N, C-alpha and C positions, 0 to 999 in steps of 0.2 A: 415358208410356204404361203403364197400369195392367198388372200380371203378370195373365196368363189372360183378357186381351181380344183377341179375335180380329179380324183385320185382313184383310180381301178384297182381293184383286189379280187380281178375273175369277175364272178358273178354279181360283185358288191362295188357299188359305187360311193364315193364320200365327196359331198360338197360342203363347205363351211362357208358360212355366212352369218356376221353379229352374233358370234359365239355360239351358233348353232350347227352341229353336224349331222347334215341330213344324208343316210345311209339308204341306198335304194338297192333292193335285191332284185334280179332281173335273170330268170332262168327260165324261159317258155320252155313247154307251155303253161305250168303252172307250178314254176319255184319250189321244184321237189328238191329234196336234200340226198346229194352223194357225199362218198367219203370226201371228194376234192372240197364239196360245198362247205362243209365243217372249217377245212384248213384255211379255206378264205375267209369265213367267218372270224377264225383267231387271229387272222393277219390284220382285219379291219379293227378288231378289237384291242390288239397289241398298238396299232398304230394311232387309236383314239387318246388311249392312256397315256401316250407319249407326247400329246400335241397340249400345248398349255392355251392354246386360243379356243379350245372348244369346251363349253359349260354346260349343253345338254345336248342330247342326242335324240332325232327322230330315225327310227327303223320303218320305212315303207316297202312296197311292194311296186315294182315297174308296171307301167301301163301295157307292156307288152305281154304279160303273164296273167290268166285267168283267176289266181289265185294269190292272196298275201302270202301263204307258203302251202303247200298241198301235202306236205308230208316227206315221208321216205320216198326215194326213186325205188318203186317196185321192182325195175330191171334188175336191181343189185340183188335183190333175193332170189332170182330164178334157181340158182346154183349156190346157194348158199348153205353150207354146213354150218356144226356148232361152233366151230373154231374160228369159221370168218365171221360170224354173228357178233362173237366176243370181242373179235378184232374193232367191228364196227362201233359196239359199246364202248371199246377203247377213245375211238375219237370223240362220241356224245359226251362222254364223262370227262373228258379234257377239256372240249370247247363250250358247252354250254353253262357249266358251273362259273367259268372264266368270264362268260359273257355277262352272266348275272351279276359278278363282282367288279364289273365295269364301274369304275368310281364317279360315275357321274349319272345323274337322272337320264333315264330313257323312255321315251314315249312310242308306245306302237301304234303307227298309223295304219290300222287294218281294214284297207278299202275291198279286199276279199277274202276268200274261205280262207279259214286256218284249220289244217288237218293233220293229225298225229304230232309229229314233231312241231308243227307251228303251233299247236295249243301250247307245249310246253315254252315254245319260243315266247310268245305271248306273253305267259305267265312269268317269266323271269324279265318283262319290262316293267318299269316302274308304274305306267299310266298306259292303260288301254282305252283308244278313241277307234271305234267300229263303224263301219258302214252300215246303215238298216238293213241292206242287203247282204250283208256278211253273216257265213254259217260256219259252225264249229263243230268237231268230229274226234275222237278218238276209235278210228274203224280197227284198230288191229286184229281185232277177235274175227273180222271176216277173214283175215288173212293166216288166221292160226297163230296169231302172237297175242302179247297182253302190253295194253299200255304201261308206262311207268308213271305218267304224272300226276296220279291220284292224290298222294299226299300235298302235293303243292298246290293244287286246286282247293284243299282244304283247308290250306293254311292261308288261302286268299278268301275264305269265307263261304265256298261253295258249299251246300247241304251234300252229306255224305251219300245221300239216297240218290239225288242227282247224278254224282261223279259215277255211282255205280251202275246207273241206269245207261249212261251215255257209253260205259266202257263194256258192259254185258250186249246191249243191243248193237252198238255201232252207230246209233241214228247220228242226225245231225240236228244241233240245237240253233236258233237263230239268235243275233245281237241281243234281239229285245229279251229273251228269254235269260241269256245270261248276264244282260245287264238288270236283270230283277234278282237273279243269282248271287250278284256281287262280283261278278268276275268281269264284267266289260265295266268301266266306268261312264265313257259317254257313248251315245249312240246318235249317230249325224248322216245326214244324206250323204250317198257316195262320193259325190263331187266335191263334199266339203270336209272329208276327212283330213286330209295333207294340210288344207288351210287350216284347220283348227288344231292339229296337233303341232303345226309349227307356231302357230300364234302362243299356244301353252309354253311349248319349247324357249321362244323368245322373253316368254315373262319368267322362266326360270334362269335363262341365260345373264339376266342381269346383274344376279347375284355373285357373290365371291366364290372363287373356284376352290378354294381350299376350304372353305364352309361346306361347299355343296357335296365335296368328296368326303369328308368328315362324316356329312350326314348320311350319304349312301351306305359307307362303310358300317355304320350302326344299324340301320335297316337290314343289312344284308345279316350282321351278328346276332339281329334281335330274332331272328327266326330259330334260330338253334339254343335260346336261353329261355330261362323262367322270367316273370314279369319282372321281379326285383333285380336279377342278376343284369339285364336289360337297362333299367334305369339307372344301374350305377355306371353301366358302360356310358350311357350317354353324358353321364355326370363328368367321366373322364375325360370322354372326347372335347367335351364342351370348355372343361379346365385350362385344354391345350390351345383353344381359340381365343381367350379371353385377353390376351395381351397382342393380338394381332391388329393390322392395321383395319381389317372389316370390323371388327369387333369394336373397336374405338368410334370408328365411323358410324357404326350405327348407333351405339349409346348417344353420340354427340347430338346426332339428328333426333333422335326421341326425347332429348332433354330441351333443346332447343325449341321442338315442335310442344313440348309440354309447356315451357316460358310462356310462348307464343300464345297458347290458347288460354292459358291463367289472364294473362293480361287482358283479353278479352272481356 
């Protein structure tokens, strides 16, 4: 497939340039998730995984929607019973963890609000760059439901008290507040979100794809391991890379640079 050629997966579009896959989510008016949206996210995830020319991903919201991800489509809940709710959870549980395990670094370019599932979607990305106007909320309590992302937010460093406050009240927290709490990595003006996200992704995309995939696998596994088990896992993965072309080139560059510096 040619570089810069756009591929459509329903509400998700993919364009690749310079090793960076830009995924744009566009489902006006607020980028809400229906069951079909999960199916489309799974399709784009599997497509990216199978492409050797993509080494980093940026997940952005389209300009035609008011939110980066406005949460679940409440229309789906109008006549939902327990069985249908469990069926919906089946889609969530099959797709979001699959996206989280995508063996490439993912930068969330959060130009608008992230609500409900949008918070979870942002959380499973590797790096989060948010607009200074973006707001985040888990408002499920307002609809007689509860959010399921609290433990994941804890693992990213968000204080338990803040997680519970947001879950109990359903209030919105601004990007600056969540940056201070450790959830958002960079806060920039809205007009610079995509530019900054692509710039960071390009800096990642110059690295070797096999190394990036290995590093991502280890990060994902680390979340479920004690610190020393995680350390040993990283050692095993690194040992598999040691004889690769990328490793040899990296060591050679370092040694040549050290000799040049020493000569000076």
